[in-house]
C-alpha positions in Angstrom: 52.9 23.9 26.3 53.2 23.2 30.0 52.8 26.2 32.2 54.7 26.7 35.5 52.9 27.1 38.7 53.7 30.8 38.8 52.4 31.3 35.3 49.1 29.5 36.2 48.8 31.6 39.4 49.4 34.8 37.4 46.8 33.8 34.8 44.3 32.9 37.5 44.8 36.2 39.2 44.5 38.0 35.9 41.2 36.2 35.1 39.8 36.8 38.6 40.6 40.5 38.5 39.3 40.9 35.0 36.1 39.1 35.8 35.5 41.2 38.9 36.3 44.4 37.0 33.9 43.6 34.1 31.1 42.7 36.5 31.7 45.9 38.4 31.7 47.9 35.2 28.3 46.3 34.4 26.9 47.6 37.7 27.6 44.8 40.2 28.7 46.9 43.2 29.8 43.9 45.3 32.0 42.6 42.5 33.5 46.1 42.1 34.2 46.3 45.8 35.9 42.9 45.7 37.9 44.0 42.6 39.2 47.2 44.3 40.1 45.2 47.4 42.0 42.5 45.5 43.6 45.1 43.2 44.7 47.1 46.3 46.6 44.0 47.6 48.1 43.5 44.1 49.3 47.1 43.9 50.7 47.0 47.4 53.0 44.1 46.3 53.8 45.9 43.1 54.9 49.1 44.8 56.7 47.4 47.7 59.0 45.6 45.2 59.9 49.0 43.7 60.0 51.1 46.8 61.7 49.0 49.4 64.0 52.0 50.2 61.0 54.3 50.8 58.2 52.1 52.1 56.3 55.0 53.6 55.1 56.0 50.1 53.5 52.6 49.2 50.1 53.2 50.8 49.7 56.7 49.3 50.6 55.3 45.8 48.1 52.4 46.2 45.3 54.9 47.0 46.3 57.3 44.2 46.4 54.5 41.7 43.1 53.0 42.8 41.5 56.4 42.5 43.0 56.9 39.0 41.8 53.4 38.0 38.4 54.2 39.2 38.2 57.6 37.4 39.7 56.1 34.2 37.8 52.8 34.2 36.0 53.8 31.1 39.4 53.7 29.2 39.9 50.0 29.9 39.7 48.0 26.7 37.9 44.7 27.5 39.9 42.8 24.9 43.2 43.7 26.6 44.9 42.2 29.7 43.7 44.0 32.8 47.0 43.9 34.7 48.9 45.5 31.8 46.4 48.5 31.9 46.7 48.6 35.7 50.5 48.5 35.7 50.6 51.3 33.1 48.6 53.5 35.4 50.7 52.4 38.4 53.9 53.2 36.6 52.8 56.7 35.8 51.8 57.3 39.5 55.2 55.9 40.6 57.0 58.2 38.2 55.0 61.2 39.3 55.8 60.5 42.9 59.5 60.0 42.2 59.6 63.3 40.3 57.9 65.1 43.0 60.1 63.6 45.6 63.3 64.5 43.8 61.9 68.0 43.5 61.3 68.1 47.3 64.6 66.7 48.4 67.9 65.9 46.8 68.0 62.1 46.7 71.6 61.0 46.5 70.8 57.3 46.4 68.8 56.6 43.2 66.1 54.0 43.7 67.4 50.5 43.2 70.5 51.5 41.2 72.7 48.9 42.9 70.1 46.1 43.3 68.5 45.9 39.9 65.9 43.4 41.1 62.9 45.3 39.6 60.7 42.8 37.7 58.8 43.9 34.6 56.1 41.3 35.0 54.6 39.0 37.7 56.4 36.0 36.2 59.7 37.9 36.2 58.9 39.0 39.8 58.7 35.4 40.9 62.1 34.7 39.4 63.4 37.8 41.1 62.0 36.7 44.5 63.7 33.3 44.1 67.0 35.0 43.2 66.7 37.5 46.0 65.9 34.8 48.5 69.1 33.0 47.4 71.2 36.2 47.8 69.7 36.9 51.2 70.5 33.4 52.4 74.2 34.2 51.8 74.0 37.0 54.3 74.5 36.6 58.1 71.3 36.9 60.2 72.4 40.3 61.5 72.1 41.6 57.9 69.5 39.3 56.4 66.8 39.7 59.0 66.8 43.5 59.1 66.6 43.6 55.3 63.7 41.1 55.2 61.7 42.8 57.9 62.3 46.4 56.9 62.8 46.4 53.2 60.6 43.5 52.2 57.9 43.4 54.9 57.9 47.2 55.4 58.4 47.1 59.2 59.9 50.1 61.1 63.3 50.0 62.7 61.7 49.7 66.1 59.5 46.8 65.0 62.4 45.1 63.4 64.5 45.5 66.5 61.8 43.9 68.6 61.4 41.0 66.2 65.1 40.2 65.9 66.3 41.1 69.4 68.8 43.5 67.8 69.3 47.1 68.9 67.9 49.8 66.7 71.4 50.8 65.8 72.3 47.2 64.9 69.2 47.0 62.7 70.2 50.1 60.8 73.8 49.0 60.4 72.6 45.5 59.4 70.5 46.9 56.6 73.2 49.2 55.4 75.9 46.5 55.4 73.6 43.9 54.0 72.5 46.0 51.0 76.1 47.0 50.4 77.0 43.3 50.4 74.1 42.4 48.1 75.1 45.2 45.7 78.7 43.9 45.6 77.5 40.3 44.9 75.3 41.6 42.0 78.2 43.5 40.5 80.3 40.3 40.8 82.7 41.8 43.3 81.9 39.4 46.2 
């Protein structure tokens, strides 16, 4: 069976992370350091996809998840895929954060209700990225660019305004209108 490029990339990433993890568990401190560094980048992408509405939480979740993985490393079963184990821990950390956040403040806008683009695996994520890119291309620049810079790249309103040449107000309006337009397209109303 022929594998797609994305599937091969995912399997290569899985193999590299698993190899570094196992070397680290066997006492290779350099490999373990490299594992945590590579895993941190992987988790950042994982959380950014799920928390594009609240990007400020991403780095805290990455650190909490890395700490949990470090303290629970003895529970990893070597015959199982590493990323499945990692994503399980990451999901629990994400749920804990969302529960605490709902407890702290009344969130009227549930995370990603309108834009159900959350992917359940890295292969699904690549499909979601392609679909999202198509949807974003249908938006005018005044909406597309603020969404890309703020929601996907994690830039602030000020940084986005500088990059796009739009005012801060125009950036906020662009994001709001763009997300509303994307949600309508996904519901089939556009």
